[in-house]
C-alpha positions in Angstrom: -12.7 11.8 16.1 -13.9 9.6 19.3 -17.3 12.0 19.7 -18.3 10.3 16.2 -17.0 6.9 16.3 -19.4 4.3 16.5 -21.9 6.3 14.0 -23.1 4.9 10.8 -21.9 7.6 8.6 -18.8 8.3 10.8 -16.4 8.1 8.3 -18.5 10.6 5.9 -19.2 12.8 9.1 -15.2 13.2 10.1 -14.0 13.7 5.9 -16.0 16.7 5.9 -14.6 18.2 9.2 -11.3 17.4 8.1 -12.2 18.8 4.3 -13.7 22.0 5.6 -10.8 22.6 8.1 -8.0 22.6 5.4 -10.2 24.7 2.7 -10.3 27.1 5.2 -7.0 27.2 5.7 -6.5 27.8 2.1 -5.7 24.3 1.3 -7.0 22.9 -2.4 -8.3 19.2 -2.4 -6.9 17.1 -5.4 -9.6 16.4 -7.9 -7.8 13.3 -8.7 -6.8 11.6 -5.1 -9.2 13.3 -2.6 -7.4 12.2 0.2 -4.7 14.6 -1.0 -4.4 18.5 0.2 -2.3 21.3 -1.2 -1.4 24.4 0.1 0.5 26.9 -2.2 1.7 30.5 -1.0 0.1 33.4 -3.4 3.6 34.2 -4.6 4.1 30.0 -5.1 7.1 30.2 -3.3 6.2 28.2 -0.4 3.8 24.6 -0.6 3.0 22.1 1.2 1.3 18.6 0.2 -1.1 16.9 3.0 -2.0 13.1 2.6 -4.9 11.9 4.8 -6.0 8.1 6.4 -8.4 8.6 8.7 -6.9 10.3 11.4 -3.1 10.2 10.0 -1.2 12.6 8.1 1.6 12.4 6.1 3.2 15.9 5.3 5.8 17.3 3.0 6.6 21.1 2.7 9.2 23.6 1.5 9.5 25.4 4.8 9.2 24.3 8.2 6.5 27.1 9.4 4.0 25.4 7.1 3.7 22.0 9.3 4.4 24.1 12.4 0.8 26.8 11.6 -0.7 23.5 10.5 -0.4 22.0 13.7 -0.8 24.8 15.4 -4.6 25.1 13.6 -5.4 21.5 14.4 -4.1 21.2 17.6 -7.5 24.1 18.5 -9.8 21.3 17.6 -7.9 18.1 18.1 -5.3 16.5 20.1 -2.2 15.6 18.1 1.0 14.0 18.3 3.7 14.9 15.5 6.8 12.8 14.2 9.7 14.2 12.8 12.9 12.8 10.8 14.7 11.6 8.1 13.3 8.1 9.1 9.3 7.8 8.9 6.6 4.9 9.0 3.1 5.6 7.5 0.7 3.1 7.5 2.9 0.5 6.5 5.2 2.4 4.2 9.0 2.9 5.4 9.8 6.4 4.0 13.5 7.5 4.5 15.0 11.2 3.5 18.4 11.4 2.4 19.9 15.2 0.9 19.3 13.4 -2.6 16.7 11.4 -2.5 13.4 10.1 -0.5 12.8 6.3 -0.5 9.6 4.6 0.2 8.9 0.7 0.8 6.7 -1.6 2.3 9.5 -4.1 3.1 8.3 -5.1 6.8 5.0 -6.2 5.2 6.2 -7.9 2.9 8.6 -9.8 5.4 5.4 -10.6 7.5 4.1 -12.0 4.2 6.8 -13.9 3.0 7.3 -15.2 6.7 3.9 -16.7 6.9 4.8 -18.4 3.4 8.0 -19.8 4.3 8.9 -20.2 8.3 12.4 -21.9 6.8 13.6 -19.3 4.2 16.8 -21.7 3.7 14.4 -24.0 2.1 13.3 -21.4 -0.7 13.5 -22.0 -4.2 14.2 -18.2 -5.9 12.7 -16.8 -8.4 13.5 -13.7 -10.5 9.8 -13.4 -11.8 6.6 -13.6 -10.3 4.8 -15.3 -13.1 5.3 -18.1 -15.1 4.5 -17.5 -18.7 5.6 -21.0 -20.2 2.9 -22.9 -22.2 2.5 -25.8 -19.5 2.1 -23.8 -16.4 -0.3 -21.7 -18.8 -2.0 -24.6 -20.1 -2.8 -25.9 -16.8 -4.3 -22.3 -16.0 -6.7 -22.7 -18.8 -7.5 -26.1 -18.7 -7.8 -27.3 -15.2 -11.0 -27.0 -13.3 -12.0 -25.1 -10.1 -11.2 -27.4 -7.3 -14.6 -28.9 -5.5 -15.6 -27.6 -1.8 -13.3 -30.4 -0.2 -10.7 -30.2 -2.6 -10.4 -26.2 -2.0 -10.3 -26.3 1.5 -6.9 -28.4 1.3 -5.8 -25.9 -1.1 -6.5 -23.8 1.3 -4.6 -25.5 3.8 -1.6 -26.3 2.0 -1.6 -22.8 0.0 -1.9 -20.5 3.6 -5.0 -19.3 3.5 -8.4 -18.4 1.6 -7.1 -17.5 -2.5 -9.1 -14.1 -2.1 -7.8 -13.0 1.0 -4.4 -13.9 -0.5 -4.4 -12.2 -3.3 -5.5 -9.1 -1.8 -2.7 -9.1 0.6 -0.4 -9.1 -2.6 -2.9 -6.1 -4.6 -1.9 -4.2 -1.3 1.7 -4.3 -1.6 1.1 -4.1 -5.8 -0.8 -0.9 -5.4 1.8 0.9 -3.0 5.3 0.0 -4.0 5.8 -2.6 -6.3 4.0 -2.5 -9.8 5.5 -5.5 -11.1 3.2 -8.0 -9.5 1.0 -5.8 -11.3 0.6 -8.6 -14.4 0.4 -11.6 -12.1 -2.2 -10.3 -10.1 -4.5 -9.7 -13.5 -4.4 -12.7 -14.5 -4.5 -14.7 -11.1 -7.5 -12.1 -10.3 -10.0 -14.1 -13.1 -10.0 -17.3 -10.4 -11.1 -15.3 -7.4 -14.7 -16.9 -8.0 -13.2 -20.7 -8.6 -9.8 -20.9 -8.1 -7.8 -23.8 -9.2 -4.3 -25.6 -8.2 -2.7 -24.1 -10.4 -3.7 -20.6 -9.8 -3.0 -21.8 -6.1 0.8 -22.3 -7.3 0.5 -19.0 -8.9 -0.2 -17.0 -5.6 2.8 -19.1 -4.3 5.2 -17.9 -7.1 4.3 -14.2 -6.2 5.3 -14.9 -2.6 8.7 -16.5 -3.9 9.0 -13.7 -6.3 8.4 -11.5 -2.9 10.6 -13.6 -0.7 13.5 -13.7 -3.3 13.5 -10.1 -3.7 11.8 -8.1 -0.5 13.3 -5.1 -0.1 13.0 -2.9 -3.8 12.2 0.5 -2.3 10.7 3.4 -4.6 13.7 6.3 -4.6 12.5 9.9 -6.0 16.0 11.7 -6.4 16.2 15.9 -6.6 16.5 15.9 -10.3 13.5 13.6 -11.4 10.8 15.2 -13.8 7.7 14.3 -14.1 
């Protein structure tokens, strides 16, 4: 990786290297998500799934030797460190493995966002929904004009930063583990170019919701069917 860092096409070259290497070892690239590679033995009894984000790998497998064999092959070309166990971190995800389920959450990252919004959590006005749907707020959201430049600066100071940056933080959380934010983010996303004060208030509502419900992991049980 270090040999191609700094080069303009570095990301593309690194992806080609990994793709070719995994395909040589009989891993098939997923047609929908190209960062996912799947190995399945000829008799369909052994499977390993590899998820890639740049040079971070997350593997799940049916048999330990599949993981060991992959690590051995990769070490011929790269320096490699591994971590195994019931609790893992991958990017900003916390992954916990139990005998009957796997849970995935972003509690640590969400807590960082919440702390930035509410340094004194004891004063938090809690809420159980991420978006107001009452007529008063809907009217304010649709009728209030976008903030003027000076007013926008004041709103950014009052609500913790640029509108687009804050919305992007919530968008990231929504995409990974908190789909219940989808409606709120879709509605507030239409104000990215020219936000108004009610739109900033909508962001604060999402922050209050996350502060109220910080830890909500996804659970995948053994008997789940898809």
